[in-house]
C-alpha positions in Angstrom: 4.5 15.5 4.8 5.0 11.7 5.3 8.6 10.7 5.2 10.6 7.5 5.7 10.8 8.4 9.4 7.1 8.8 9.9 5.3 6.1 12.1 1.6 5.4 12.6 0.0 2.9 14.9 -2.8 2.4 12.4 -3.7 3.4 8.9 -6.9 3.8 7.0 -6.3 4.5 3.3 -9.4 3.9 1.3 -10.9 4.8 -2.0 -7.7 6.5 -3.1 -5.7 6.6 -6.3 -2.3 5.3 -5.2 -1.1 4.7 -8.8 2.7 5.2 -9.1 3.0 6.0 -5.4 6.3 4.8 -3.8 5.6 2.3 -1.0 9.2 0.8 -1.1 10.1 -0.8 2.3 6.8 0.5 3.8 5.2 -1.6 6.6 1.4 -1.5 6.4 0.4 -4.5 8.5 -3.2 -5.0 9.7 -4.3 -1.8 8.0 -7.6 -0.9 6.2 -6.5 -0.4 2.5 -9.6 -1.4 0.7 -10.9 -0.1 -2.7 -7.7 1.7 -3.7 -6.1 1.9 -7.2 -2.6 0.4 -7.0 -1.7 0.3 -10.7 2.1 1.0 -11.1 2.7 1.5 -7.4 6.3 0.8 -6.2 6.2 -1.9 -3.5 9.7 -3.3 -3.4 10.3 -4.7 0.1 6.9 -3.5 1.4 4.8 -5.5 3.8 1.0 -5.7 3.8 0.6 -8.7 6.1 -3.0 -8.9 7.6 -4.1 -5.8 5.7 -7.5 -5.6 4.0 -6.8 -5.0 0.3 -10.3 -6.0 -0.9 -11.9 -4.2 -3.8 -8.6 -2.8 -5.0 -7.5 -2.4 -8.6 -4.1 -4.2 -9.1 -3.4 -4.4 -12.8 0.4 -4.1 -13.4 0.9 -4.6 -9.7 3.9 -6.9 -9.0 3.2 -8.9 -5.9 6.6 -10.7 -6.1 8.4 -7.4 -5.1 6.3 -6.9 -2.0 
């Protein structure tokens, strides 16, 4: 189980349905996050700096909260 105290040195999350997942305050910098479905994902305070988000579905995704 991934918790708020789990740390990774790299992340590859691709071709996944992340709709309505809670990424609040998550730091995913310089990660491979391409071709995911992000619709309705919670991203308040999350950081995606330098991550590859190409090919993703982002309808109803609020970039202002990330």
